[in-house]
Every structure is written in structure tokens, then in C-alpha cells.
C-alpha angles and dihedrals in degrees: 000000000000092000091050093050092045091051091050090051092051092049091048092049091050091049091049092051092048093074114111117260120241122191119193121187122201117192125210092254089054098055102034134075125241088267091056098253122132108271105230094189091057093047090049089052091050091053093048094050096043089050089060093057099032094103092051101051146033097239132204119185116202108197132183119190104094094111091046091049094050106036095087089066092060114086115237091357109203103169095256117158096253090044092052090049091049091047090050091051089057097036098051090070094043092049095049092045090053092052090046091051091061102032096051095066087053089058093249126129120207135203132204119238114186107189135195129197091253090062086070103030091053107069095205093051090047093053089050090051089051091051090050092053091047090054090050091051091049086060095045092248122144116221116219109205129200134157114271093241093171093070106013114129110241091229094048100043125126109255085238139316091283086071092046092051091049094048090052092047094048096041094049093039094239119193094216137024121193124195115194119207139175092250127060092261136287109348130205125228090280094052094254122140117258102216098194131022133188105218095185085089109074090209089081087082087071089069092069126101103235093219121105123217115270093241103034141052101236139065140174093295089059093047092050092046094054093038087059090051092048091049091050088053091053098261125133115227134192126194106204140170117257087211093062111107108255086356095164094052092045093046091054089055092046091246098118138039128007114320117211113190122214126252121232110277128178098170120138118245089255093054092047086055090050091051097047118010103039121099114241111230101179147337137254121201114209134196128243093266092054091045090055092045092050091051087058089054097255122145121261113258127197094242090066094055116103101176139007114213119193132354123287138163131226110286096023123122121254136180119241116214130185127231090280091055091249113147110240104165149353123230143182107238128230094201138033125257092249092053091046093052090052092051106036094131097041113124120239093002105149114219096177130002118236090243089059096050122091123186116226 
């Protein structure tokens, strides 16, 4: 009897974890009013729409807005670093409580997940984060992620929550990533919505308005940059307008916003982590011969290295650039930068094994 019940539990757990993963990112401009206050009508709409798809997906919400929620409590707030951290400390509680206020009537419990860059750059910490999310999903709880602004090191911060959302999507192998924005999606020069976009062409970044939102850190350039990364990792992404009626539900169906289809990707989970979540510690410039060899999936040898930029230790992740300083790959190194500099002309010295090199 015990064996039968235990087997049923294992089967049930596996079926629960088989649901596709959906990551939805909400920027500060999407969930606040023009005066910078949390927009309860928008948050209520998010809860109502997410409730309709909760049974179909494992969902992660990535939400900015903590600083905006807490800044009114800081006297003479001027956006200084310590002021932003203090505002975030206050606002994190206010933001989560507001989500809870509207998700609870829908029968959904939520959990706070404050993340730092090291949670992704350190493989062990990342795998623990993944296990935590899986346990939350087993219990039908939706994690709401945000950067831990209170303690994040300035040099190791996420560029913005677009990056955080993408790292979660890539690391967890999500099937779909949604970016909300204050406009209907990516717009052309005439202000018309572009309904579909091929992000394999880097020129799509030119479509973005270079301005950031007044209350947040990101903008359309950031969304397109991380949409490209998600697409390269085999994840479909949609940039949609939070003001669109039932925008989340329509974006999932491809009926709203700008739809960006994924590119074929057969990378292992570890190599997806190398390409997206790892923290780059330095750079190596390689010659034409090494560039050609790498493209044929050979290991990187010291004789092909032209220049070592920055300091790194054995086992850390570096960026590989060609002679034109164009990034072509990331790799986990087998030797430190100091050892490499001493042995640049040494024959058959492996700097990075082919299995630890990922083209970008």
C-alpha cells in the first residue's frame, strides 16, 4: 500500500512539473499611475487574467514598482542610490501586499522572490532557486520576483528587470516570455504597431525609442535586447501593452502586441545558463584561425589568443571576441588569466574545452 501511494505521489509530482512555464514581466510604468502611485486597477486586472490561466502554466511574475511604491515615504526624495534602496525596502512590502490583495480573492497565493545577480551567476545558487520555484508550483503558489535593490551590489546589479525576467525564462526553459509596456508593443516610425518581428536580425534594436520610462530603469531597447536573447535560447516572446483589454490573455494567444518567434535551440540546460545567466569576468580576443576553429566546434587553444582583457580565475566565465572586437561566444575557462598570459605561445594548451563554449 505504501509503495502504491508513494508511486502515485511521484507520478502526480511529475505531471505537475510538466506544465509549460510562463514568465510575465511588469515594468514600473505599466503598474503605476501618471503620478507614480501603484495603479490598483491595473494590478486587479493582472490578477483576474492570471487566474484564468493559472491551471495551464507554471507562472512567474517579475514585477518592478517597489521603489515607486516606497519613494513617497522618503523626505526630499532625489533618486540617490541610498534613497532608492530605502524606498525599495519600504516599497517591497507595499507592492507584494497590493498583489496579495487582488490575487487572494482569486484563490491564488503568492510568494516574494527577491533576487540578486549572484543567484544566476553561481550555478549552485541558481539550481537551488529553481528547486524553490518548483516547490512553490507544486503548491499552486505564484512567485513574484524582483531585484533585491536593498542589498544589490552596484557593480553586480541586473541592468533592469527585463534582464531578470529573461534569465528566469532561459534558466527554467520557459515556453513563453511576456513583456508588458505602456504602449501597444513595438511601434514603427509612424507609431503603428509591428505585429511580428524577426529578432535574428540585430537591426531590430534600431526600432526602439532610446528613452527610458520616468519611473523605471528599462525601455524598449532593453525589451528588444532581452527578447533577442530569449528567442536565441528557443523561447517565444511577446511585447504587449498593459492598457490593452485582456492584454495578457491576448498576448498568450498571439492576438496582441509584437510577437517574436523563437529560433531553433538545442543547447543543454547548462549551456543555456552559460550563455545567459553566468557572470562574465573577462574577455579573450582570438585570431582568425581560432575564430574558424571555434565555429567548427573545436576547443580554444592558447596559440589562438591575441589578447587577454581583465582578470579571471580557472573555472570562471569569459567572453570571446574576434579581431574586430565582436563578441562571438562565452566560455568557462580551464586556466586563469595570469597563467594564460604566461603561456600564450604554448602548443596544445587548452584554454576552454569545446563543451564549455557557447556561441552567442
